[in-house]
C-alpha positions in Angstrom: -43.9 -2.9 -335.7 -45.4 -6.5 -335.2 -45.2 -7.9 -332.0 -44.3 -11.7 -331.8 -41.9 -13.9 -329.5 -38.8 -12.3 -328.6 -39.7 -8.9 -330.0 -43.1 -9.1 -327.6 -40.9 -10.1 -324.7 -38.8 -7.0 -325.5 -41.4 -4.5 -325.8 -43.3 -5.6 -322.6 -39.7 -5.7 -320.7 -38.8 -2.3 -322.0 -40.8 -0.2 -319.0 -38.9 -2.1 -316.4 -35.5 -2.0 -318.0 -32.4 0.1 -316.8 -31.1 2.9 -318.3 -28.1 0.7 -319.8 -30.6 -2.0 -320.9 -33.1 0.6 -322.7 -31.2 1.7 -325.8 -30.0 -2.3 -326.6 -34.1 -3.0 -326.2 -34.8 0.2 -328.6 -32.4 -0.6 -331.0 -33.4 -4.2 -331.5 -37.0 -3.4 -331.5 -36.4 -0.4 -334.1 -34.4 -2.7 -336.5 -34.9 -6.4 -335.8 -33.7 -7.6 -339.5 -30.3 -5.4 -338.7 -29.8 -6.7 -335.2 -30.4 -10.2 -335.8 -27.4 -10.5 -337.7 -24.9 -8.7 -335.4 -22.7 -10.3 -333.0 -23.1 -9.5 -329.3 -20.0 -7.0 -329.4 -21.1 -5.4 -332.8 -24.5 -4.8 -331.0 -22.8 -3.2 -327.9 -20.8 -1.0 -330.1 -24.2 -0.1 -332.0 -25.9 0.9 -328.4 -23.3 2.1 -326.6 -24.0 -0.7 -323.6 -21.6 -3.1 -322.5 -21.7 -6.8 -323.9 -22.1 -7.9 -319.7 -25.1 -5.5 -319.8 -26.7 -7.4 -323.4 -25.9 -10.7 -321.6 -27.5 -10.0 -318.3 -30.7 -8.9 -320.6 -30.5 -12.0 -322.7 -30.6 -14.0 -319.5 -33.4 -11.8 -317.8 -35.6 -12.6 -320.6 -35.3 -16.4 -320.2 -32.3 -17.1 -323.5 -29.6 -19.5 -322.5 -27.2 -17.1 -324.1 -26.8 -14.8 -326.8 -26.9 -17.1 -329.7 -30.3 -18.5 -328.5 -31.4 -15.0 -328.5 -30.0 -14.5 -332.2 -31.7 -17.6 -333.3 -35.1 -16.4 -331.8 -34.9 -13.0 -333.3 -34.3 -14.8 -336.8 -37.3 -17.0 -335.8 -39.3 -13.8 -335.1 -38.4 -12.3 -338.7 -40.0 -15.4 -340.3 -43.1 -15.3 -338.3 -43.4 -11.6 -339.3 -42.9 -11.9 -342.9 -45.3 -14.9 -342.9 -48.3 -12.6 -341.6 -47.2 -9.5 -343.1 -50.4 -9.7 -345.5 -52.5 -9.7 -342.4 -50.9 -6.6 -341.1 -53.2 -3.8 -340.2 -53.1 -0.2 -338.0 -55.6 0.8 -335.3 -59.3 1.1 -335.7 -60.3 4.9 -336.9 -63.2 6.9 -336.7 -63.2 6.9 -340.6 -63.0 2.7 -340.5 -65.8 1.2 -342.5 -67.4 -1.9 -341.1 -65.6 -4.1 -343.7 -62.4 -2.6 -342.4 -62.7 -3.3 -338.8 -64.0 -6.8 -339.7 -60.7 -6.9 -341.7 -58.2 -5.2 -339.0 -59.8 -7.0 -335.9 -59.6 -10.5 -337.5 -55.9 -9.9 -338.7 -55.2 -8.8 -335.2 -56.5 -12.0 -333.7 -54.8 -14.1 -336.2 -51.4 -12.5 -335.5 -52.1 -12.7 -331.6 -52.3 -16.5 -332.0 -49.3 -16.8 -334.4 -47.4 -14.7 -332.1 -48.6 -16.8 -328.8 -47.8 -19.8 -330.4 -44.1 -18.7 -331.0 -44.1 -17.3 -327.2 -45.2 -20.2 -325.4 -42.4 -22.5 -324.0 -43.1 -26.5 -324.7 -41.6 -27.2 -321.4 -43.6 -24.9 -319.4 -47.0 -26.2 -321.3 -46.2 -29.9 -320.1 -45.4 -28.5 -316.7 -48.6 -26.9 -316.4 -50.2 -30.1 -317.7 -48.8 -32.3 -315.3 -49.7 -30.2 -312.2 -53.2 -29.7 -313.6 -53.6 -33.5 -314.4 -52.3 -34.2 -310.8 -54.0 -31.8 -308.6 -56.2 -32.6 -305.8 -58.3 -29.4 -307.1 -57.4 -26.6 -309.6 -58.3 -23.4 -308.2 -59.0 -20.4 -310.7 -58.2 -16.9 -310.5 -59.0 -14.0 -312.5 -60.6 -10.6 -313.0 -62.7 -8.9 -315.7 -62.0 -10.4 -319.0 -59.4 -12.6 -317.4 -62.3 -14.1 -315.6 -64.1 -15.2 -318.2 -61.2 -17.1 -319.4 -60.8 -18.5 -316.0 -64.4 -19.7 -316.5 -63.9 -21.4 -319.9 -60.8 -23.5 -318.4 -63.3 -24.6 -315.4 -65.9 -25.5 -317.4 -63.3 -27.8 -319.7 -62.1 -29.2 -316.2 -65.4 -30.4 -315.1 -66.1 -31.9 -318.5 -63.0 -33.9 -317.7 -64.0 -34.6 -314.2 -61.1 -32.6 -312.8 -61.9 -31.3 -309.6 -61.8 -27.0 -309.8 -63.2 -24.2 -308.1 -63.7 -20.8 -310.0 -65.5 -17.9 -308.4 -66.6 -14.5 -310.1 -66.4 -12.6 -306.9 -63.5 -11.5 -305.7 -64.0 -12.2 -302.1 -64.8 -15.5 -303.0 -61.3 -15.9 -304.8 -59.5 -14.7 -301.8 -61.3 -17.1 -299.5 -60.1 -19.7 -302.3 -56.7 -18.6 -302.1 -56.5 -19.0 -298.2 -57.9 -22.4 -298.1 -55.7 -24.1 -300.7 -53.3 -26.7 -299.8 -50.0 -27.9 -301.3 -51.6 -30.8 -303.2 -53.8 -28.2 -305.0 -52.9 -25.9 -308.0 -53.6 -22.4 -308.8 -53.9 -20.6 -312.2 -54.0 -17.1 -312.4 -55.1 -15.4 -315.3 -54.0 -11.7 -315.8 -52.7 -10.2 -319.3 -50.8 -7.5 -317.6 -49.5 -9.8 -314.9 -50.3 -6.5 -312.3 -53.9 -6.9 -311.7 -54.0 -6.5 -308.1 -56.7 -8.9 -306.9 -55.1 -11.6 -308.8 -51.5 -11.1 -307.8 -52.9 -11.0 -304.0 -54.5 -14.5 -304.6 -51.3 -15.7 -306.1 -49.1 -14.6 -303.2 -51.5 -16.3 -300.7 -51.4 -19.3 -302.9 -47.6 -19.5 -303.0 -47.4 -19.1 -299.2 -49.8 -21.9 -298.5 -47.2 -24.2 -300.5 -49.6 -24.4 -303.6 -47.9 -24.4 -307.2 -49.0 -21.3 -309.2 -49.6 -21.3 -313.1 -49.9 -18.1 -314.8 -51.2 -17.1 -317.8 -50.1 -13.7 -318.6 -48.0 -11.3 -321.0 -45.8 -10.1 -318.2 -42.1 -10.9 -318.9 -40.2 -8.8 -315.8 -40.1 -9.9 -312.2 -43.0 -7.7 -311.1 -46.5 -8.0 -309.9 -47.8 -11.8 -310.8 -44.2 -13.5 -311.8 -43.0 -13.7 -308.5 -45.4 -15.9 -307.2 -45.5 -18.0 -310.3 -44.1 -21.1 -310.8 -45.1 -21.8 -314.3 -45.5 -19.1 -316.7 -47.9 -19.7 -320.0 -47.2 -16.6 -322.3 -49.6 -14.7 -324.0 -48.6 -12.5 -326.6 -51.2 -10.1 -328.0 -51.0 -6.1 -327.7 -53.8 -4.2 -326.5 -54.3 -0.3 -327.5 -56.7 2.1 -328.9 -60.5 0.9 -329.5 -59.2 -2.9 -328.6 -57.9 -1.9 -325.0 -61.1 -3.7 -324.0 -59.1 -7.1 -324.0 -60.1 -8.1 -327.4 -57.2 -9.9 -328.8 -55.6 -10.7 -325.5 -58.7 -12.5 -324.5 -58.3 -14.8 -327.5 -54.8 -15.4 -326.9 -55.5 -16.5 -323.2 -58.4 -18.8 -324.6 -56.2 -20.2 -327.2 -53.6 -21.0 -324.1 -56.5 -22.7 -322.3 -57.1 -24.9 -325.3 -54.0 -26.1 -325.5 -53.3 -26.5 -322.0 -56.5 -28.6 -321.6 -55.9 -30.6 -324.8 -52.6 -31.3 -323.5 -53.9 -32.5 -320.1 -56.4 -34.6 -321.9 -53.9 -36.5 -324.3 -51.9 -37.3 -321.0 -54.8 -40.0 -320.6 -56.4 -40.1 -324.0 -58.5 -43.3 -323.6 -59.9 -42.1 -320.2 -60.4 -38.5 -321.5 -62.4 -39.9 -324.6 -64.6 -42.2 -322.7 -65.5 -38.9 -320.5 -66.1 -36.7 -323.2 -68.5 -39.1 -325.0 -70.4 -39.7 -321.6 -70.6 -36.0 -321.1 -72.0 -35.2 -324.3 -75.7 -34.4 -324.7 -76.9 -34.7 -328.4 -79.8 -32.2 -329.1 -82.5 -33.2 -331.3 -83.4 -30.6 -334.0 -85.8 -28.1 -332.4 -84.9 -29.0 -328.4 -85.0 -26.5 -326.1 -81.9 -25.5 -324.4 
């Protein structure tokens, strides 16, 4: 099924769900349209779960109550229908180049759409405030997530916002050990379980620095216990796309959103700074 917003959270949380919660998640994910129309008591009867179990699950997923959860499911349905024409399956050995282009492009578009649904506006505003007021922004990530961290680092340098971005994990660990409470950490991990990134986030949290996470994790494991502000990435990775394809694009999209909101907080100054940093190349000029 397509993953977006609440459905995405449910799918990600399923691996951590208790035996009482799992049937509820499987029922909702299996038939979102039916589940969205059920009252909490009807959903309890359909899944064999108690009303209290469902309410605890709803709160764990970050919703104020069952009505809020139900409305999110309805919104998800609208997103799924809107993007139905872009739906596709896994890339297979018999796919043509044209088919690969269509499938990967459609997946990327859907990942961006789903991320827009999953992102919490208040979390983006809070993260933008922290970044804009930090003495230094320290970036953490491994593999493909490190590429995303470097992208944010270049953007912050362009805005004259002090930042530290190291590709080497030992250097990242040193940065985490030396971070201060006036700094802010931004940790990138799609799974939320990258050992090196979790360790750096833990060090930052212990040092009193606020931690922003860009992740798909929705449970209280791995990176999230050390996170002050979570920016949700919605993209599933499997099959030949397991090389962090859609998730990398979704993380870059979150970076673009965060940086734009930071710049808008001081629009005039940011515009002048960007204009001063722009280097116009004449036709044929070497890089």
